[in-house]
N, C-alpha and C positions, 0 to 999 in steps of 0.2 A: 532613395530610403534610408533613413538612419540605421546604421548599424550598432544594433545594443552588444555592448562591449563586456570583456570578462571583469571582473573585480580581483585585482591582485597587489598585497601590501596598502590599501585604501586607493590606490587607483585605477579607473577604468581603462582598460586598454585591449586592442587587438583589432585587426582591422581584415582578416580573413575570414569570411562570413558565408553563412548555407542559409538557404530561404527556409522557412516555418511554415508548411504547406494546411492549409485548410481542410481537413478530410471529408467535409459537407461541401465543397465546394473547390476543386482542385484548382481551378481557376485565379483561387484568392492566395496570396502571400500576406501571413498573418506579419511578419517580419523578418529583417535580416538578422541572425546573431552570431558572434564571433564563434571560432573554432580555435579553441585552444592548442597548442602545440605540447609535447613534452615536456620541453624545456618551461614554456607556461606554467604547467603542473608542479613543476619542481621549485619553481620560484613561489608557487602559492606556498606549499609543504613550507620551503625556508621563512616566508612570510609569517604563517601562523606559530611556527616555531620560536621566532623572535617574538613575536606579542605573548605567547603564552604567560609568560612569567608574570609580568603585569595584570593581566588578565585573572589569572589564576588567583590573584590575591585582591582582587577588586572589589569594592562594596560590595554587600547584597542589595542596599537602592541604587546603586547605578545600573545594577541588572534588572532589577524590576522596574526600574523606569524605561529600560531601553524594549524591553519586552514588552511591557504594556503599553508603548508607541506605536509598537509594532502591529499588536493586536487590533489596537483602535484604528490605525490605519488603512488596514485590511476591512475591517468591519464596514468603515465609513465607505469605502471604494467598492463595497461585495457586487453592487452591479457591473461595475466596471470590469474588474476583474474575474467574475464570472463569465462574463460576454468572451472575455480574451481566452479563458480556459475552453469555453464551449466551440471556441474558431479553432482552438489548436488540436484539441482532442477527441472533440467530436460528440462530446458527453452533453446531453439536452442544457438548455439555458436553466431551467429548475435544478435538476441535479447540480449543475456547475457553480451555482450561487448557493446553494445549500453545502457545497465541500468548500467554498469560500468560506463559508460563515463558520465550519467546524476550524479553517485554519487559524483563523481570529479566535475561536475559542480556546485554540490548542497554546497561542501565545501569551493569551489572560490567563490560562491555568498556570504556567510557567513562571508568568511573573509573579502569581500568589508564592508558588513553590521556591522563589528564590529568597523571600522574607521568611521561610518557614525549614530552612537548613538546620538540621539540628544532629547532634551525636547522643551518645550514651556516657555518664559519669557513673562507675560503679565500684564496691569495696572489692580489694585483692583479698586471695586467701591469707597473705603474707600481710602481718601487722606492718602498721605506719607507712602503707603505700597504698598510692591512689591509681586508677586506673580510666584513662578516658579513650573512649572508641569514636573517631570520625570518620566523614567523608571527604576525600580529596578527589579532585578532577585528575582526569587520565593525563591529557596532554593535548597532542593534534589528533583531531577526530576526522577522519575521511568520511564522508556522505554520499552513496551512491543510490540514486531513486529513480522507479520506474515511471515507465508514460501513463499509465493510468489513472493516477491520481497524483495530477501535475502541481496541486499547491498543497493538499492536505498531506501527505508522506513528508515532502520536506518540512513543512511547518512540526511533523510529531518528531523529527530528528534533529532539525536544528535548536530550537528553542530547549529543549530539555540540555544538548548539549554546550550552549550559552548560560543557560541557568545555573548548571554546576561549576562553570568556571575554566569550560577547555574553549581553546579553538578550532576553527573548522575550515576545512577543506571540502567546497560541497561540487559536486559535478553530477547537474541532471541528466535525465536522459536527453537523448539528442533529436526525439522526436518533439517533444514538448518545451523548449526553454525559456518559453516567453514567462508564463506563471514563475518560475525559478527566476528568473530575472529580475522579474518585480518584487518577489520576496528581497532578492539581496539589495536592492534600491531602498526599499522600504528600510531594510534596516540599519544601511547605512547612513541615510538620512535621520536616522534616528539617536545616533552618537556613536556606533561601536567605533571604539579605537580600529585604527589602522592595522591590516592584519589578523586580527578576530576572526572575521568572516572573509574567506575567499571565495570567488564563482568561477569556475573553471569549465566553460562549457565544450562540448566535443566529444568525438569517437571515444568509446568505452575501450576501443584497442591502442589509443592512444594516451589519451589522458588517465581512463581508468588502470591502466596496466601501470603507467607511471606512479600512479597512488600505490597501486598493492607491491610495486618494487620498491618504495623508499621504507627505509629503517626508521623516519621520522615522524611517522605515522603512527600512534600509540593504540589507535581502536579504529575497526571500519565496521560501520552500520552499512548493510547492504538489504535491499528489497529487489526481486527481479528473479531471473529465470534460477531453475536448481544447478543446470551447466554451469553458470557462473558462478552461484554461490560456492561451488566446490572449487572454483579458483580461487576465489576469495579467501575461504578456510585454507586451502594448501598453502598459498603466497603468506596468508598469515600467522600460521605456525610456523614457518621458516622464520619470522620476523619475530618471533614471540608475542606477537601483538594481540589483544581483545579482539573479538569478533561477534559480530549480531548478525543474523541473518533470516530474512524472512524470504519464502521461496514460493513453492508452488501450492495448487490446492487440487483435490477431486472430491468434492465436497458431496455427502450426501443428504437429503433430504427424506425422513422416512414418512411415508404415509399409511396409517393404520386404519382399519375398515371402522373404526368408532370416530375417525376424526370430523368434523364440522368441514362438511364440502366445500363450502365458499370460503373458508379462512385456508383450508390447504391450498386452495387453486392461485388465491392470491400471494400466497406466501411463493410457492414454486415458480409462480407467473416472475415475481420480482427478484427473487433467487436466482432463477437461470436465466430472464432475458435481459433486464433493466442494466441500465450501462452497458449495452448491447453483448453482457457476457462478460466484458474485460474485469473483472475482480477476481482478485486472488480467492475469496469468500463466496463465490457463485455455487450455486447447486446445480454442477453438472449431471448427478447422478439421483433420480427419484426413484426411490424403493419403496414402492406400494404391493400393500397385501392383494389378495386376491378377492375380498369381499367390494371392496370398493375402486379396483383398478380399473374396470370398465368405465364407470361412472366418471373416476377419476380425469381419465385421458379424453374421455367426451367432453367434459366441461372446460379442462384444460386448452383442447383444441378450440373451441367457440372462444376462448379467452384470447388466443392467439391470433384469431381473425379480427378482434378488434383492436388491435395491438398497431399503432402508426411508426411506420418506418419512415423519416426523414432528414432535410436539412436541422441540425442539432440547435439553431438558432429561431427556427420555425415555430410559432405559438400549433401547440396541438400536439407535437409529436412527443412519440413517447420512448423510442430509442432512434440514437441517430446513427452515422455510420462506423465502421470498423474503423481504426485507426489509419491504416495505411495498406498498401498493397501486399505487401509480404503477409501481414497479418492474415488481410482477407484470400488470399491463396493458402495460408494454413488451413483455417474454418472450411474453406470448400475441400481441400483435400483429405480433410477428416470427415466430412460430410459424404464422399466417395470410400472412404474407407469404411463407413458403418455400412452403406449397402451394400460391400463388398462383403463383409463378414457376416450378413444375413440380417442386419436388423431392419424393421419395418420404417420405411421414412413416412412419418404419419403427417408433418405437416411442413410446409418452406421448404429451405434449402436452394432458393433459388436468389440468384442475383438481381436487383431490381432498379430501373432509373427514375431518378425524381428531377425535377426542374435544374439542378445544380449538378454539375460532374462529381458525384462522391462514389466512397465504399459501401454502396447499399448492399445487404444480404437480409434476406426474409429470415425470422425466427424460425430454427430448424426442431424439429419433436422427432427424436426416433422413440419406437414403441418395440415389443419383442425382443430389446437387448438384453445382456447376459452380462455378468461383473467380470467376465474374461476375456469379452471383447477390448480392442484398443481403443474404442470411443467412451469404454467405461474404466479406464483404465491412465490412460494419459491426460495431462490439462491441455486442453484446445485453447482456453482462451477467448471464445466467442460465443456467441446466442445459439449453443448446438447444445442441445440437453437428452439425454437417454432416461427413458422408463423401465426399470427392471420391476417384473414381477414374483413376488416371493408370497410363500405360503402363510407364515405368522409374523409376530412380533419378533421370535425366537430368531427366525430366519433372517428378518429384517437388519436386526441388529449386528449379526456375525457378515452380512454383506457391506454393511455399512463400514464395519472397521476392516474390511479385507480391502486394503488399499495403502500403497507406499507413504500416502500424505496422511496429514492429521490437524488442519487448521482450524474447519469450522463444520459442524453439524446440525441438522435438525431434526425436529419431530414434530408432526400434526395429530394430536391425539386428544381426547376428551379424557381421556383415562389418566389418574391421579398415578397410579403404580406404574403404570409405564412409561409417563415423565418422569418420575422420580429414578427409576429404574435407567434410563435410557443418559440421561444427566449422569449419573454415576459412571456408568458402564461405555460410554462412548470414546473411543479412542482419539480425542480432538481438544483441541486448547481454547476451544469456545463452541457452547452448545445453546441451541436457540427452541424455544419449544413455541409452536403455533406461530411464528414469527419468522420473517424471512434469514437465510443465514448470512446475508450481507447487510451491513449496517450496523455498525457500534458505536458505542459512546467513548469520547474524546478519555474521561477521567479514569478508566479501568485497563486492566493489563490488557495487549493486543499479541496476541502469538500462537502456534500450536503445535504439534509434537510428530515424531518420527520424518520424513523427508521435507515436511513443511518449515520448519522454524529450527534454527539454533542459536542458544544463548539466553541470554534476559529476555524478558518481556518487554515489551514497546509500550509507552503511553500510561497517564498516570505518574503514581509517585513510585511505581515499580521501575519505572526509566531510570532509579537510580542506580539502580544493579549494575545498568551497562556504562555509565557515564560517570561512575568515581569509583575510586579504589578505596578499599576501608584501611585505616589505621589505629593500631593500639599501642599508646602512649603509657607508662608507668614513671610516676614520678615518687621518690622518698619524701614523704612529709618532714 
């Protein structure tokens, strides 16, 4: 089997490889992917630093053409790349193709942004002086991405970094190197100069640590666990570098008495269980008022009975496997904790077998939970959801905000008054009304508050806030 190598200074390199295993069929090896050393990471950083002066002054048309080529190829190969994503991460094939299309759209968007780079010319308060305000690239950007969106999250970090004239050292999650390798290969063939994009696959403790330790990285953008995010922050402060963190969530969905029951159940099922609950925007806390609680729980339970858990590549599958054995253990540990805490296991919670060996878990619904239980406070990152009964809207809002996280929040209601109040008073970076909390557009800001996020927002034109620095120039007329 061919080893997919790291890309350093425009050259493919590396023979020490690890297997990429399909979580839907653990007998299948998706591919062999090189494991970078700390020295490889240092070489990639040096290559990016050397390439920065020329790329930062490259023409906007050159950047546009390269990003547009990448977006076009991803779209043309959406079925192939979607299948690759489904095989390495366990997301169902339709979801995987949808994510691949989103990656293409992100490159398309930033190809356009490359032609819209702008500044300001303003008058000075002093006579005969002009003032120009411009944005300039930071330098070498370190990109560290998670396993749950193997093509979309790399796209929404790499595309703006390149668009605004930065060079990149990219470390994907070691569970899902295949889609990241494909992106690097596509951009390499699209015409990126040597050293502008460097791919170093491998362990975070080796590759990621080398990136954190380097004084030559001007900015790090990270999506992943809260604990690792704190390490990124600490090292970045030490090196006086810019950093951007997207971390955990314990997202609430409020269901009020006046909600459309069908809409509420569909939104809750999608938010909590699809993508196997492995989304930072997933709703794992369903906060339901007394008048609709019993009807909602009954309807959601019936909905869960219809959800098909199976091989991600199999037609008709609604939910694929958990990503790996370690995450499956985490999920089952939390199910045990929920029972011990006194929550009622209303549905699921069992390991299941399918035609192919994989990490299959029934969607799990707890009722009679409180907001003080660990299953209601800590991010599980699996198809495990708790229902919390509350008296009224005021208690629902207070419960929704009573969390150390603040990424996404939702409300199901037919009341314009409550919807408007919730949008204004929810302590989350993104709010959904009668929609799943997971599922966002690529051209608008993404990010949260409190323990979920730090730094400027990702995506859309707001990405410029992280990937550029502002310069103010004065000229005597």
